N, C-alpha and C positions, 0 to 999 in steps of 0.2 A: 479532454479525458484521456488518460494514459492507459495503454494495454500492457499486461505483464503475462507472459506465457508460463506454464508450469513445466518444471523439469520432470523427467521420466521418473515415475515413482511417487511423485507428490500428487495427491488426490485434490481436484478441483471441486470441492463440496462446500455447500452453505454452512455446514456444521463445522468444518475446519475454519472457515472464514470468521464465524462468530467466536469460536474458541480463540483464534489469533487476535481478533480485535479486543476481546476481553482481557487476554494476557498482556498485550503490549500497551493498550490505551485506557484500560479500566473499565469503561462502560460505552455502550452505544444504543442507538434506538433504530427501529425499523420504520422505513419510509417507502411503502410499496415494496418493489424488489431491491431497493438499496438498503444497506446498512449505514447509519450515519454516526460519526464520532464528532462531538462539539466541544470546542474549547479544550485543546490538549497543547500545552507549551505554545508553539508558534503557529499551530493549526487552528484556524477559526472553525473550519468545518471539512471533514474527510467523508466522502461518499464512495462506497465501494459495492461491487456486486460480481457475481460469477456469471459468465455468459460462455457456456459450453466449457471449453478448456482454457479459457482466458479470464484473467482477473482485470476488471475496469475499476480505475480509481480516479476521482476527481478531488482536488484539494484546494481550498482557499485558505490563505495564510494571512498573518497580520505581523506587524512590526514588533519585535522583542529584542531584548539584549542579547549579545553574542553567546553567552552561556546557555541561555534558554534555546536559542536556535540551534546550537550543537546538540543538545539533549534531545531536542525534537527530531533532528535529522537521524541521529543514531537509533532512536526509537522506531522511526518509520522504515529505515534500513533494515533493521533486525525483524520487524513485522514482515516485510516483502521477502526476505531471505528465508526465514522460517516457514512461510506460508507457500512460496513458489520454488524454493530450492536454489535460486539464483542469487549469488552475492552481488553487491553494488558494482563491483568491477565487471563481472559478467553481464549484468543488465546494461552498463555503459557501452560495452562492447557490441552487444546486439543493437542497441540504439544507433550507434555509428553506422554499423552495416546497413540498417534500414534507411537511414538519411542519405548515405552514399548511393544506394540504389535508386533513389528518387531523381 
């Protein structure tokens, strides 16, 4: 499960998570405290929830052609950027820092 922090000024609320899932993936289901997106491009299942000021996301992927894979990655990155405020490049930099500190 991946953890994503929220940039200052970006609210970590269930309502925003629901809104962004609907906007970027079309539909979702609620499974306990998780929001679940099924069958979107190369994503077989995406499970997300807000825990305090952190977004927790778990994805299961499936093999698809390159074009579908690129569209899926772009949609996922837009979703994360709009929700958390961090671009893919900023998230990569934060992940590198975490890995180096271990």
